N, C-alpha and C positions, 0 to 999 in steps of 0.2 A: 289113413286119410283123415284130416281134421275137418270138423263141421264148420260151415260158414255162417256168420251172423251179419245181417245187413243193418246198417244204420242210416236213417234218413233225417236230414236237416231241412225242414221246409223253409222256403224263402223268408228272409227277415229284414232285408235291407234293399236299397236300390242298387242297380248294376254298378260294378266297380268298387263297391264299398264292403265286399264280403270280408268277414273276419273268421278266424279259426273257430270251428264248432266245439267250443270248450266243454259243454255239458256232455256231448257224445264222446269226445276224446276221454273224458274222465271215466265214464262207465265202460267204454271199450277197453280201457287200460286193465281192468280187473279180470278180463278174459283173454287178452291178446296173446298170452303165452300158451294157451291151450286150444284156441279157436282161430280160424281165419276171420278177420274183420274187414268189411268193405263199407266205405262211406259214399252216400249219394246225397249231394248237396244242392238243394234247389237254388241257392244263390249263385252257384257256378253254372248250373244248367240254363238259367234264364238268359245268360249272355249268348249261348249257342242256339237258343230256341228249342232245346230238347224237352220233350214231355217227361216230367219226373215220374209219373205213374208207369209209363212204358219202360223207362230206364230201370225202375225197381222190378217190374215184371220180367224183363230180359235177364237181369242179374240173378234173380231168384231161380229162374228156370235153368240158367247156365250153371249155377253153383249147387243147386239142390237145397238152398237155404230153407230152414224151417221157421225162422224168426225175423221179423222186421221191427226194429226198435226205433221209436220216433220221439224227438223232443218237441214239445209244443208250448208256446206262449200265446196268450191272446193277441189278436191283431193279425198281421200278415201271415205269421206262421200257421195260426189256426185256420185262416181263410184258405190256405193252400192245402193243409194237411187233411181237411175234411173231404174234398172231392178226390184227392189223390188216393187216400186210404180206401175210400169207397170203391174207386175203380180197381185198385189192386185186389181188394177182397173179392170183388165180383169175378175177376179173372183167375185168382188163385185162392179159393176158399179154404184150402188147407194150410195156407201160410198164416202163422200166428202173428197178430199185430199187437204190439205193446206200446203204450204211450207213457211218457214221464215228463216232469217239468212243472212249471207254474200252473198251467191250466188244469191238468189232471189232479193236482193237489187241491185246487180250489173248487173244481166243478166235476167231481167224480161221478155223481149221479147222472148228470146229463150225458156223459160219455158212455157209461155202462148201459144206458137205455138204447144206445145205437146198436146196429147189427153188424158193424164193420170194424170195431175196436174190441179186441178180446180181453185185454188186461190193462191195468194201469199200475204204476208205482208212484207213491207219494213221498214227498220230502227227499232227504238224501238217498240217492238210489243205488250207490255202488254195491253195497253188501247184498241187498235184496236181489239186485239184478244178477249177480253171480249165482245166487241160489236158484233163481228162476231159469237161467240158461242151462245149468247143469240138470235140473229136474226135467226140463223140456226134452233134452237130448238123451239123457241116460236113465230117466225114470226117477220117481220119488213124488212126494206130496207137494203139488204146486199150490194148492189152496190154503196151506198153512204158512206160507212165506210172509214174514213181516212186511208191512207197508204196501202189500199187494191188494189191489181191488179187482173184483171179477163179478160176473153175473152168477147168482145162485138161485135156482128155481124162479127165474124171472126177476129177482130182486138184486139190487146192488149190495155187495158185501165188501167191506173195507177192513182189512186186518190192522191191528195195532202197529204203531210205528216201530221200526227197527232201531236199536241203539245207534247213536251217531258214531262214526268212525273218525278218529283223528286223521287229518289229511296227510300227515307225515307217514302214516302207516299204509297209505295207498300207493300203488305203483305210479311211476311217472307216465306222462301221456305217451302213447305210441306214435310219435311223430313220423316214424319210418313207414307207417301204414297209410299216410296221407301225403298229398303233394303240397307241402307247406309253401312252396314258392308261389302258388296261385293265390295265396292269402296275404302276401306282402303288398301293402298298400302305401299310399302317401297321404299326408295331412299336414296340419299346422305343426305337428310334432317332428316330422321328418319325411324323407323320401322313401324310406324302407321301414314300414311300421307293422308290427305284429301285436298280438294281444295274449293276455294270460289272466287266469283267475287264481288268487292266492288264498282264498278263504271261502267258507260256506256259511251263509246266514248273516244275522245281525242281532245284537242283544236287545234292541229296542222294539217297541210295539206301536208304531204310528198306525192309526186306524184307517188310513187310505192306502196302505202299502201291502202288496202281495207277498212280500218276503216273510211276513209274520207267520202265515199259514204254512209256508214251505219249511221253515226252520224252527218254529216254536221258540223264538227268542234265543236261540243258541248261536254262538259265533265260534266256528272251528277253523283256525288258521294253519297255514303252512308256516314253518319256522322261517326266520329271516335268512338263515343259512341255505335252506332248501330253495327258497325263492331266488336268491342270488345265483345259486347254481343253475337253475332253470334259465334265468335271464342270460347268464354267461353262455350257455349252450346256444340260445337263440342268436346271441351276438356273434359268436364264433362261426356258427354253421350258416346263418342266413344274413349276416352282415347288417343287422338292424341298426337304425339310428333313432327309432321312435318306438314307444311301447305304451299300450293301453292296459290298465288293470281294471277288469270288469267286476271286481268284488262289489257286493252291496255296501260294504264299509271296509275299506282297506286300512283305515287309520285307528281302529279301536285301541290298539296297544301302541303307546308312544315308544316304548323300548324296542319293539319289533321294527317300527318305522325308522327309528334312528339307526339301528343296526343294519337294516337293509340298505339305507342310504350310504352308510359307510362302506359296505361291501361293494355296492354298485360303483361308487366313485373310485374305489381301489383298482378295479379292473377295467373300467371304461371312462374314468374321468367324468366329464359332462358331455360325452359324445352320444349318449342316449338320452333323449328328452322324453319324459314320461308324464302320464295323466292317470288319475285315480279318483275314486269316490270316497267321500267322508261326511262327517257331521260338523256343523258349525261349532257347537259347544265343545266337542272333543278337540278339534284343532285349535280353538282359542286357548285351551289349557296347555298346549305344547310349549316347551321352553324355547327361548331364542336359539339355544344351541342346536336343538333338533331342527328348527326351521332353517338354520344356516346349513346344516348337513343335507337337508332335502334340496335346498337350492343348489348346493355344490354338486349334487348327484344328478342334476338335470330335470328336477320337477318343474314343469312349465304351467300346468293347469290342474286345478282340483275342482271336481264337481261336488256340490253340496245342496241339500234340500233346505232352502230358506223358508219355503212353503207359503208364508203369509206375512203381511205387513201389520198384523194385529196380534197382540200377545194373547188376548182371550181366545182367538181362533186357534193359536198354537196349542193352547191347553186342551181345547176341544178335539184337536187332532191327536192328542196323546203323544206329543213329541217327546216328552220326558226329558231327563237330564237337566241341563240349565239353558234350554232353548229360549231365546227371546229375540225381539227385534234389535235391542241394544247390542246383543252378542254378535248378530250379523253385521251391524255397522262397524263394530270394533274389529272384526276379523277381516273385512274387505280392506280396511285401512292398513292393517298389519301386513296383509299379503301384498299390498302396493309397495311397501318398503322392501320386500324380498323379491319383487319382480315376478311373482307367481300369480297367474290369472285366476280369479275366482269365477267359477261357472255355477250360477245359482238357478235352481228350479223353483217355480212357484205354482201352487195349486189354487186357482182362482174360482170364484163362483160357488163357494161352499154354502150349504143350507144353514140356517133357514132363510137368510137374506142375501142371495147371490150378488145383487147389485152393490149393496153396501160393502160386502167383502171385496169385490173387485176394486172399488174406488179407494179403499184403505190401502190395498196392496200397490196400486198404481202410484199413490203418493209416496209410499215407502220406497219403491223402486227409484223414483226420482232422487231421493236422498242418497241412495246407494251410488247412483251414477255421479252425483256431485262429489262424493268422497273418492271413488275409484272408477273413473270413466271406462277403464278396460274391462270391467266386470261383464261377463257374458250372461245372457238371460235365456232361460227356457221356460215358456209359459204354458202350463197345462190347465185344463178345465176339470173340476172335480168330477170324478166318476167313482161310484161305490165299488168296494171289493168285499167278498164274503169274509166277515170277521166277527166272531162272537163278542158281544158287548160293545160294538162300535157305535158311539153316539151319532156319528154322521150317517152311518148306514141306517140306523133306527129312524132318523129324521127323514131320510130319503124314502124309506119304505112307507112312512106315514103320508108322504106326498105322492104316493102312487107308483114308486119304482119297483120293477120286478126284473129278475134275470131271465134270459131265454130258457126254454125247456127242451130245445133240440139243438143238435150240433149244426144242422142246416141253417137254423136261424142265427146262431152265433157266427156262422161264416158269411152272412149277408153283409151288404154295404153298411147298413146302419150300425150294426154291432161291431164291425171292424173299426169304424170311426170312433165308436165308444171306447174300444180297447186302447186306441192311440191317444186318448184324452184330448182330442182336438175338437170334436163336435159330438158331445155325448147324447144329445136328444133325450136327456132326462126330463121328467114331466114338469119340473119347476124352472127349468132353464130356458128362457125365452130367446128367440133369435136375436133380438135387439141387444141382449146382454152378451151373447156370444160375439156379436159384431163389435161390441165395445172392446172386448179383449183383443180381437184380431186387428182392429184399427189402431189401438195403442201400440200393439206389437210392430205394425208397419212403420209407425212414426218413430218410435225409439230406436228401432234397428237401422233406420236411415240416419237419424241424428247421431247415433253412436254405432257406426258400422263395425261389425265384429273384427277383432284383431286377428282372428284365426283364418281369415280368408286371404291366402297368399296371392290371389289374383287381383286383389283390390289395390289399385294404384292410388297415389295421392290425388290425382285429378278426379277420379271417381268419388273418393271420400269427400273431397271439397264440394263436389256437385250435390251429393246426397245430403250433406249437412246444410248446404245452402237452401235446398228445396224444402227441407223438413224443419228448418230452424224456427220459422214463424209459428208453425203448428205447436212445436214443443214448448216454446216460450209462452204462448197463449193458452196452452193446455187444451187445444182444439184438435181432437184426434179423429173425429167422425169423417167418413167419406174421403179417405186419402187416395183418391183415384190416381192422382199424378204420381204418387210414390209406387203404387202397385204397377203402373205402366212402366216406370223406370226399372222396377225389379225384373219385369219380363224382358226389357230391352238389354240390360247388362248382366242379368243372371247372377247378381251378387248373392253370396251365401248368407243366410240368416242362421242364428244359433240353433234353431229347431232342426236344421238339416246337417249338422256337423258330422253326424254318423258316429259319434263317440258313444 
């Protein structure tokens, strides 16, 4: 009889937008040949109103599972993971609870001060996880496993990181152990959309980004051949016509991108429309030949961090490479030629002068929209992340910023909003400045309704543009009550809620 390991994916998105739990599938893959694996997904349970804690308790008791493995990001996942794991540990004190993912990598100390999480794994987790599962079930030294964090005589102990494992050396995801059909969604990309992750990490060190701590500036990709094989399997088995690649940077290697596009076009033509994340400067360096291959393979939108409308701020962000405002303008113009939509994120309100930073970026966004009106916008407010040597974090700390010291505080309303970069409540960020960002967002999203909203008819687009036109032309963004009322009336989608 094989041992059972339970995997819990705390809720991370709104109902109906659930995506395959890629991080759990990846770590489950390394044990699936030798253990029974079961997935409990908060995103699926919320539709039925099922209590995830009770679901975990029931399955643990029914299977005799000794381990609950949890993936945790700041925000909604952390907010659910804290009370659920607390309830599970109270009911089943002998069930070992292990956390992995972004939050444990960044905030190990605060987790290990709690009394309901037993262990954490930092960084790439597949190899350490396999060692941990075997040691837990068959004996061996748990405390010496690389990348593992635990409590030792009341103090947090974090072991050195394990060597990274090439993704081509890892087993394929155990799709047969999960009901994939429940994750098929619809979006701008198509009526049957699934997701995949083709790489680990990112080679850059932007000092507002959580990926730096997770991967230590390493980028470990699957080969183009392996990625195409996985996509063909999804295409053949689940008849997908849309695909989201959730890599932190899909496009680091131009040769890989070009080869993948060729392979995808070979077996699917342009019948799969796809979306992925990349960098402005990297994509600007791509040849016309590669761009044409991506277009022919069905690339429809690319998400990039433009981040700021000020070159000096980009330097302070440690964007690296050849990032600049001119590069962003050049790329959105180039993408217009290929009919691929740029989706740009901006981080506004950076210290030491948040208001000046916001105004510079607003002016820059107007230039972008003039060049390529189809450009999508995702506007975040600067929130610090733990990163040694970060100028922005150092300045935030001088202004009075501190991270929470307990998981309960992290799971509260204020810090959940902080993690979503919508309303950070940082000491230097005044409400009037936050309102400036959100008011501008309301105006520009009405004047340029998102092209990804398939429900938006020509009549509604005309109405929105007409009501917002005077504001946009006069640069008067404050108190857009009429636009917010219209948003509630017709429920049109803004880029912040695309679900990508």
